[in-house]
C-alpha positions as CSV (number, residue, x, y, z in Angstrom):
1,M,0.0,0.0,0.0
2,K,1.1,3.5,-0.6
3,R,1.6,5.9,2.2
4,T,-1.3,8.1,1.0
5,E,-3.7,5.2,1.1
6,I,-2.5,4.2,4.6
7,E,-3.0,7.8,5.8
8,R,-6.5,7.9,4.2
9,I,-7.5,4.7,6.0
10,E,-6.2,6.1,9.3
11,R,-8.2,9.3,8.8
12,E,-11.3,7.3,8.1
13,L,-10.8,5.2,11.2
14,K,-10.4,8.4,13.3
15,R,-13.6,9.7,11.9
16,V,-15.5,6.5,12.8
17,E,-14.0,6.5,16.3
18,K,-15.0,10.1,16.8
19,R,-18.6,9.4,15.7
20,E,-18.8,6.5,18.1
21,K,-17.4,8.5,21.0
22,K,-19.9,11.3,20.4
23,A,-22.8,8.8,20.2
24,Q,-21.7,7.3,23.6
25,L,-21.5,10.7,25.2
26,R,-24.9,11.7,24.0
27,D,-27.5,11.0,26.7
28,P,-30.4,9.0,25.1
29,G,-32.9,10.9,27.3
30,D,-31.5,14.2,26.0
31,V,-34.0,15.3,23.3
32,T,-33.1,18.1,20.9
33,P,-35.5,20.8,19.8
34,G,-35.5,19.3,16.3
35,A,-36.7,16.0,17.7
36,Y,-39.5,17.8,19.5
37,I,-40.5,19.7,16.3
38,E,-40.7,16.4,14.5
39,R,-42.7,14.7,17.2
40,L,-45.2,17.5,17.4
41,F,-45.6,17.8,13.6
42,S,-46.3,14.0,13.4
43,L,-49.1,14.4,16.0
44,Y,-50.9,17.3,14.4
45,R,-54.1,16.7,12.4
46,Y,-54.6,19.5,10.0
47,D,-55.9,20.7,6.6
48,V,-55.0,23.8,4.6
49,N,-56.6,26.2,7.1
50,E,-56.1,24.9,10.7
51,I,-54.8,22.3,13.1
52,F,-57.7,20.4,14.6
53,N,-56.4,18.5,17.5
54,T,-54.3,21.0,19.5
55,Q,-56.8,21.1,22.4
56,T,-57.9,17.5,22.5
57,D,-55.0,15.2,21.8
58,E,-53.4,13.7,24.9
59,D,-50.2,12.8,23.1
60,I,-49.6,16.5,22.2
61,L,-50.1,17.4,25.9
62,E,-47.5,14.8,26.9
63,V,-45.0,16.1,24.4
64,L,-45.6,19.7,25.7
65,E,-45.0,18.5,29.3
66,E,-41.7,16.9,28.3
67,L,-40.8,20.1,26.4
68,K,-41.4,22.2,29.5
69,E,-39.1,20.0,31.5
70,N,-36.3,19.6,29.1
71,L,-35.9,22.9,27.2
72,P,-35.6,26.6,28.2
73,E,-38.7,28.8,27.6
74,K,-37.3,30.5,24.5
75,K,-36.5,27.1,22.9
76,Q,-40.0,25.9,23.8
77,M,-41.6,28.7,21.9
78,D,-39.3,28.2,18.9
79,V,-40.3,24.5,18.8
80,L,-44.0,25.4,18.8
81,R,-43.6,28.0,16.1
82,K,-41.5,25.8,13.8
83,S,-43.7,22.7,14.2
84,I,-46.8,24.7,13.3
85,K,-45.0,26.4,10.4
86,R,-44.1,23.0,9.1
87,T,-47.7,22.1,8.6
88,G,-48.3,25.0,6.3
89,V,-51.7,26.0,7.8
90,K,-53.1,29.5,7.3
91,Q,-54.2,30.0,10.9
92,R,-50.8,29.6,12.6
93,D,-51.4,32.2,15.2
94,R,-54.5,30.5,16.6
95,A,-52.7,27.2,16.8
96,Y,-49.7,28.8,18.5
97,E,-51.9,30.5,21.1
98,E,-53.8,27.3,21.8
99,L,-50.5,25.4,22.4
100,V,-49.1,28.2,24.6
101,S,-52.2,28.2,26.7
102,L,-52.0,24.4,27.1
103,M,-48.4,24.8,28.3
104,S,-49.1,27.5,30.8
105,G,-52.3,26.0,32.0
């Protein structure tokens, strides 16, 4: 083997080790804002105009409770806005207000 090939293989091995080390350090209970956005988006039932189940779905309420425990308030509001925006509904403000009232209530 040429020296350049050996060095390339060594670099690739270091990358793999680094990824594995990061994966081990990451706490499985540590949920990122992106994961919350995805979870909320998957729970919404909506059409072009509005999200229907923000007030009645228990799964959404559970996710909101987890969100309150695991993220600071600014990130919580960002997660709500981005998950609603992802649906593409026209009445975003109404859905946002309903979710915020659930979190505070």
